N, C-alpha and C positions, 0 to 999 in steps of 0.2 A: 454388441458383444464385448466382453472384457475381452483383451489380448490373449493367444494362446500361450501361457506360460506355469509353470509350477507354481502351486501356493505354499508358501513357509509359514506356517501359524507359530505365533509363539509357543504353542503347547506341543506335544507330540500325542495326538487326541488318539490313534489307534493301538497303541503300545498293550496289545492285547495279553502279551505273553505273562504267565503269573498271577492271572485275575483268577484261574480257575486251581483248585488242589491239583498238585501234580498227579500224573496217571503213572502207574506200575511200568514199568522198561517192558517192553516188545521184544521179542528175541531175534525177529528181523522185520524189514522194511513190510509193511501192510500194502498189499495189492490192490488200489481202489478204481473203479470203473466210475467214471464220470459223462455218463449220456447228458446232453443238453448241459455242458459244463460252463458255458456263459464266460465268464471273466475267472471263475474258477473260484467260489466263495469257500466251498468244500477244501481245498488245497491250502487256501490262505487260513483257515480256522485250523486245521491239523500242524500247519508250520507252529500257531501259535501255541499249540497245544503239547510242542514238543514231539510228535509223532513221526516219525521217519514213515515214508510212502513212495510206492512206485504207481503213478497213474497209468491205467490204460482203458480201451473202451472210450476214447477222447472224441466225443461227437458235438456238434453244434452247426447250425445252417448258416452262422455268420463267418465268412473266412476271411473276413479283415481281423481277426485276433489271431491269426496265423505268428506274425513277428511275437506279439506279447506271448503266446503261450508257449511257443518253443523257448522261449529265455526263462518264463516261469517255472517251467515244466521238465525244462532239460532237452536237449535235442535228441535223444535216444527214443523220447516218446512218440509213438506214431497218430498224427492226428488226421482226423476226419471233420472236414472241415467245408462249407459250403453247401451249394442248393442240392449237388450231384451227391459228393461224398459224405455230406454230413445229415443226409434225411435217412433218419432212423427208420421210417416206414419201410424204406427199401433193405433192411439188415435181416439178414439172415442168420439162425441159430449157430450155424457153422463158420458165421462170420467172427463171434465173439472172441474174442483175447482171453485168455485164460493165463493161470489163475487167478479168481476173484475172490477177496477178502470180504471187501466191502463193496458196496454199491450206493453213491448218491447222485441223486437227479433231480433237475427242476425243470419238470415236461412244462410246456405252454400252458398257461393261465386264462386266456382269454375266453374260452369256454364256459368260464364259471366266474369270471371277473365281474364287479360290478359295472365296468365301463365296457365288457365286453359286449359279445351278441346273444349270449344266454341260452345258444343251443347245446350246452353241454355235451353228451356223448355224438349227436348229430353234428356237430363242429368236425370237420375231418384232422382239426390238429389235436383234438381227444384220442386218435388214433396212435400219436406218439405216447403217451400215459401207457395206452394198454401195453404196446410193445415193450416200453419198458418194465412193466409188470411181468412179459411173457420172459423177458431176458433172467429177471429172478426169479421166476419158477423152474426155468431150467437149469441156473446154475443151485438152486436149492435140491432139487432130484439127484443131481451128480455130487452133493457134497461139498461142493466149492465155498459157496457163499456161507458167512458166517453171521453180517447184519445188512440191513439195507435202509435208508432213509429217503424219504420221497417228499418235496416241497411244492406245495401249492398255495391258492389263496381259500378265505373261508368261504368261497361261495360254492366250493366242492361239496361242502356239506349240506347245501340247500336241498330240501324236497324235489323231486322231477317233477313236472308237471303230471297232475293224474296219477300220481303215486303217494306212499306212504313212507317210502326210501328215496336215499340221494346215492348219486352216482359212486360216494365214497362207502355208502353203507353195503352196495353190492360189490364193490372190489373185496372189501373186509370178508363179507359172506364167504365168497368164492376163494379167497386167501387160507382162510381158517380151515376152509372142507380140504382143499387140495395141499396145502402146504401147513400142515399142522406141525411139523417140526420146530416151525418159528410162533412168537407169539408176537402178535400184531396189535399196533393201538394207533390212534390218531391223538393229536396233542395240539392243544391253539399257543402259539407263544405271541404276546403283543409286543412290537418292537420297542417301545420305549423303556420296557422293564428290564432291559440287558444293556444299559448303559450306551445306548446308542445316541447318536449327536441331535436327536431331534428335537430332544428335551431342552438341550444345552446349546443353541444355536448360535450363540455370542461367542462361545469358547471356540468354535468351530470355523467361525467366517473369517477371512483374510483380510485384517485391515489395510493392507496396502494395493488393491486394486482399485483402479480410479473410477468415479461414478462415471455414470451411463449419459453420454452427450443425446439431449433430447430431439435433438434436429436428425439424430441419427434412425429414430422411431418413424415408423410409419403413421399415418393421420390418425388410424383407429386407437392405435396403441397411446397416443401421446394425447387423446381424449380421455381414454379408460383410466391414464395414469392423473390427468387431470379431476376427473370424476371422483377416483379412488383417493385422493389426498383432499379433496374436500370432506368427504364422508370421516377420513383419518381426524381431520382437524376438530370436526365436529364432536367425536367421540372424546379425545382430548379435551376438550373444552366442559364437556359433560361429566367427565370423570372416570369413564369407562376406559380410559388408555392412561398411562405413565409416559412422562415425558422422555424416560431413559428406554422405553419399550422398540423392540424393533418389531417391524411387520410384513409378513410374506405373502404374497397373493399372486395369483396369475394375470400376468398384464394382458393374454389375448382375452380374456373373460368381461362381459359387463354385466351391469344391473340390468335386468327387465330381456334377459335373453333365456334362452333354454340351457345352456351352461351358467348359471351364475356365479359373479366373482364371490370367493370365499377368503375370508381373512383369517391368518395365525398368527398369533402373538408369541415371540420368543420361543419359537418352534418352528420346525420345517414340516409341512404336511407329506403324507406318503409320496414316495418318488416312484413315478412310473414313467414308460417310455414318451407318454403324450404329455406330460406338464415341460414342456421346454422352457416354457415364459415365465418361471417364478422369479419375481421381483422383490426384492429386498427392500425396505424403506426405514428409515428412523426416523423420528418424530421432531428433530431440531429444523421446523420449516423456518424459523428467521433467517436461517443462514442461507448464501448462495448456493445455488444446486451443486455447486463443484467443490464447495467447501463442507458440504454435508458429511456423515461419518458413513451412511449406505444410502446410495440412491443407484441400484444398479441390478442386472440379473444373476442370479445364483449362479455361479462361476461351475462348470463340468468337474474341477478339481475337489470343488466343495461338496459336491453330489458323490465323488467317489469316498472322501471322508465320512460323509453322512451314511452311507451303507457298510464302513467298518474298514473300507480300503485305504490304501496308501494313494496319497494325492496324484502319485506319478504314474499311478495306473494307467496307461494307454497315451502316455502321456507323447505327443506331437500327431496325433490323431484327430481327426474333423470333431468338432463339438458336437456335431449330431453323432457320431457313431459313440462317443464317451458318454451323452445324456442314455442313447439307448442302451448303452453297458450297464450302466448304472441303475437304472430302471428295471431293467430285467434280474439283477442281481439277488441272491437272497443274502441278507445281511450277515456279516461274519461273525458277530457274536452269537447272534442266535443259532447257528450251525454248530458254533463251539459247546453251547447248551444240550444242545441234542446229543452230540456226538460224546461228551466227556463220560456221560451215562453209560451209553451202549458200549463205549471202548474199554471204560472201568472193569464191564462186566467181563469182557473178552479176553483182556491180557491173560489172564492165566490159560484160555483153552486155544490160542493160536498155536499151531505146532510148529517146531523151529524150521524144518523141511519143507518145503511145498513138494506137494505130489498131486499132478493131473490124472485122476482117475474118471473112469467112464467116461462116455459121450454124449453130447449135447443132441445127438441124433438117435438115441436108445430111444425103446417104444415107448418105454415110463415116463420120458421127457415128454414126448408126441403126444402122450394120451392126456398128461395134466395140463400142457398149452392148450392142446382142443378142447378140454371140457372148462377152459377158462375162456377162452373165445365163445365156445356156444353157450354159455352161460350169459357173459355180458351181451351178446347179440339178442338174445330171447329177452334180456331183462328191458334190454334197450327199445324191442319192439313192444312188448307188454308194457311197461311203465309209462312209453310216451303214447299210446293210444295211437299207433300210427303216426306218430310224430306231427303234432299241429306246425311244426316248422317248417316240415317238409313239405306237409300236404300246400302250406300256403306260399311257397316255394316252387312247386310245381303247376300250381293252376293258371298264374298268368301265363307259365310258358305254353301251357297245353293251349289256352286261349288265343294265344299270339299263332300258336300253329294251325289252330282252325280258320283264325281270320285270312290268315295267309292263303288259304286254300280255297274261301270261298268267293265268287266274283265279285266285282265291285258292281254296285247299282250305280249307272249314270244319271244322272237330274234331268227329267225332262225338259223337251225345248221351252225356251221362252220362260222358263223358271227363273227366278231371280231369289229365292230364296237360300238365305244361309243358315247353316247348323250351327250354335255354339256349343262347345263343350264345356261341359260343367269343369271347374278346376278342382284340380288331387288333393285329396286330404292329406296334410300333412302328420307324418308318423310321429308320435310323441318322442323325443328323445330322452333315453334314462339318465337318469340324474347322475353324477360321478359317486362312488363311494370308497371311502377309505380302504385299505386293504388290510388284514389282519393273516397274520401267514400260517398256514397248515402244513403239518408235517405227519406223517405217515411214516412211523418208524417201527423197527423189529430187530428181533436179536433171537439167537439159538440158543442164548444162555437164560 
């Protein structure tokens, strides 16, 4: 991998300030709750929009964001990070920090992602989404919350197996019923439509990083690179590629495998936490490897830039953490696009002085949250028909338990017969899909 150092590009690719029309001035800083904060795409977007804010309810399972978030948000913000303190599923309503004007969150997407396990609400990580929505409901009922924005992937709109509705259909139905004070809506945003670097890859790649030394690659990766370059040479000769093109592909993928190698020309595919080995190749094959314009892995700092962040985010941390953080982050300009309209509507409705009224432990709050939970539980059981995935998971365990109790039969004396077990059928692996970002946004105005 390339050395760990900050990349200085010739352009300032993520100067988002001034790209959106100016917002009316708020009379005071907004109180913004950010459960599942990650590297705070929300705060970065608010900074670019020129909105003063005070973060609270900062939760994330990754404790290694501590130093970055402390510097980014200020030392007076209480951080709840790590598997214990950052676990939203352990959150009680009495623990919610108030007041909250705006809540922005990106709950885990694997339950609905193309490369996830496709269990939807039966994936325990979907519980985080439920908890975040309960917090929203509680804050709405006490009159705190003015708007919320929840980000996830397009798969959350897919119909649940055995049903005509999706998980998001269920969420919207009960929210409109229990929280009619808000206008609820779902919007699909295509990252490439919001000035992100994926469509202008050449401008965002650093020209001063050394190329990869092939001897440092594994034998499998060297073979994959050799095969890929042979394929690219053929495409260049056939006129399907231009000599000036840059091609990006995963170096841990090969043709003929379950996860096939895919190529993108002059753009970078959707960044995830798993595509660690994205490789950038220029088509100047006549040059020695060391002198080619690009023959290396995509650098973690470049990943940050491609998501709309500064290349210095988490600088000094491990490449693994930076790849994870950039893959989990929601792109800054997408968040700006969503928040700008919401904040423009709210500008005149935010009171100058904050006053915490009501209690999150009131009966009306408890009733609304209970109704929400009951509805989602009933829909979960009803739509899934008892959850085929859950049944499939329990069946082997039951068999194993029964087999453990059953006495083993001893072979008859003198018998030399051997029993061959049939090979297990391999479960087909789902093909990787690119993400579109899904936003559930709402406003009381």
